[in-house]
C-alpha positions in Angstrom: 13.3 119.3 1.8 16.1 117.6 1.0 15.8 117.1 -3.5 16.0 113.2 -4.6 20.0 112.7 -5.9 20.3 109.4 -8.1 23.3 108.5 -5.8 23.5 105.6 -3.8 24.0 107.0 -0.3 21.5 109.9 -0.6 19.3 109.4 1.9 16.5 110.5 0.0 14.9 106.6 0.0 14.9 106.1 3.6 11.8 106.1 5.9 8.6 104.6 4.6 10.3 105.4 0.3 12.8 102.3 1.4 10.1 99.6 1.3 8.7 100.7 -2.0 8.6 98.5 -4.5 9.2 100.8 -7.4 13.1 100.8 -8.2 14.8 104.5 -6.8 16.3 106.5 -9.2 20.1 105.6 -9.5 19.5 102.5 -8.2 20.6 99.4 -11.3 18.3 97.1 -12.1 20.5 94.3 -10.6 20.6 95.5 -7.1 16.5 96.0 -7.5 16.4 92.4 -9.2 18.0 91.3 -6.2 15.8 93.6 -3.4 13.0 91.8 -5.4 13.9 88.1 -4.8 15.1 88.1 -1.5 12.0 90.3 -0.7 10.7 87.3 -2.4 12.6 84.7 -0.3 11.2 86.5 3.8 7.5 85.8 2.2 8.4 82.4 1.3 9.7 81.8 4.3 6.3 83.7 6.1 4.4 81.0 4.3 5.9 78.3 5.5 6.2 79.5 8.9 2.2 79.7 8.3 2.3 76.8 7.4 3.8 74.7 9.8 1.9 76.3 12.5 -1.4 75.6 11.0 0.1 72.2 11.0 1.3 71.8 14.9 -2.2 73.6 16.1 -4.6 70.9 13.8 -2.3 68.4 14.4 -2.6 68.6 18.6 -6.2 69.5 18.0 -6.9 66.2 15.7 -4.6 63.9 18.2 -7.1 64.0 21.1 -5.8 66.4 23.4 -8.9 68.5 23.1 -7.2 71.1 21.1 -3.8 71.6 23.6 -0.7 71.4 22.1 2.7 72.8 22.6 0.9 76.7 22.0 4.0 78.3 24.2 6.2 77.1 21.4 4.5 77.8 18.7 4.1 81.0 20.1 8.1 81.2 20.3 8.7 80.1 17.1 6.9 82.4 15.4 8.0 86.3 17.7 12.0 84.4 17.1 10.8 84.6 13.6 8.9 87.4 13.2 12.1 89.3 14.5 14.4 88.2 12.2 11.8 88.6 9.3 11.7 92.2 10.5 15.3 92.8 10.7 16.1 90.5 7.7 13.3 93.4 5.3 15.6 96.1 6.5 18.6 95.1 5.9 17.5 93.9 2.1 16.3 98.2 2.4 19.8 99.3 3.5 21.7 96.4 0.9 19.3 98.3 -2.2 20.2 101.7 -0.5 24.0 100.7 -1.2 25.2 99.9 1.8 27.6 97.4 1.7 27.3 95.8 5.3 24.1 95.1 4.3 25.1 93.5 1.1 27.9 91.4 2.7 25.2 90.5 6.1 22.6 89.1 3.9 25.3 87.4 1.8 26.9 85.8 4.7 23.7 85.1 6.7 21.3 84.1 4.2 23.7 83.4 1.8 25.4 80.8 3.3 23.6 79.7 7.3 20.1 80.2 5.6 20.3 78.1 2.5 21.7 75.6 4.8 19.4 75.1 7.1 16.7 75.0 3.6 18.9 71.6 2.5 19.5 70.6 5.7 17.5 68.7 6.1 16.5 67.2 2.7 19.9 66.1 2.7 19.6 64.5 6.0 16.6 62.5 4.5 18.8 61.6 1.9 21.9 60.6 3.9 19.7 58.3 5.8 19.1 55.5 2.9 16.1 57.3 1.3 16.3 57.8 -1.9 14.5 60.6 -4.7 12.0 57.7 -5.0 10.6 57.7 -2.4 9.7 61.8 -2.0 6.6 60.6 -3.8 5.5 57.6 -1.9 6.0 59.1 2.0 5.4 62.2 0.8 2.3 63.6 3.1 0.1 66.7 3.0 2.2 68.9 5.0 5.4 68.2 2.6 2.9 68.9 -0.2 2.3 71.9 0.7 6.1 73.3 2.0 8.4 71.4 -0.7 7.2 74.3 -3.6 7.4 77.3 -0.9 10.7 76.0 0.2 12.5 75.5 -3.3 11.0 78.9 -4.0 12.4 79.8 -1.0 15.5 78.9 -2.4 15.9 79.5 -5.5 14.8 82.7 -4.4 18.1 83.4 -2.1 20.3 81.7 -5.1 19.3 84.1 -7.7 19.6 87.4 -5.5 23.1 86.4 -4.2 24.0 86.4 -8.1 22.0 89.8 -8.8 23.7 91.4 -5.8 27.6 90.4 -6.9 26.6 91.1 -10.7 29.3 93.8 -12.1 26.6 96.3 -12.2 25.9 96.1 -8.5 29.5 96.2 -7.8 29.8 99.5 -9.3 27.1 100.4 -7.8 28.1 99.8 -3.9 31.9 100.9 -5.0 30.1 104.0 -5.9 28.3 104.6 -2.6 31.4 103.4 -0.6 32.9 106.7 -2.5 31.0 108.9 -1.9 30.5 107.9 1.3 34.2 108.9 2.4 34.3 111.7 0.1 31.4 112.5 2.1 33.0 111.6 5.7 36.1 114.1 4.1 
């Protein structure tokens, strides 16, 4: 059995150990905080998906269509999201292991594209001539359930990005890259 090395490129934290929430030796607090915040963002995404699926199914049932809703569309959406969330969790674990590609992927895909997807609806709604005071007069149960989840999701993404690029994190990723280069010769 290979002894655990605190270097960022160590493979000792791969497999099931990579998914443990405890901070592995050698991982800076900033990278660990980013890891936990990314997982929080994923959990918020899962919760929002769950709420939306329940709402879609309930709306189909409440519409008097005998409970028929576009179940195929709902299932398709869930399969896509589960696939994406699974891939994202894998990338998050690689980021914590010091993989620069994972950090850059998280920054580009979730930091830029993911953040855009979280804020596009509210921005479009405001651009449509609505005001912030309209939020309270037009809010329905779905909004009341989704808004705080989306707020947590967005805050977790922004904080995860910030922690992922703090000086201690930058040093960690540089060290991982340099250790890999030395190992490859």
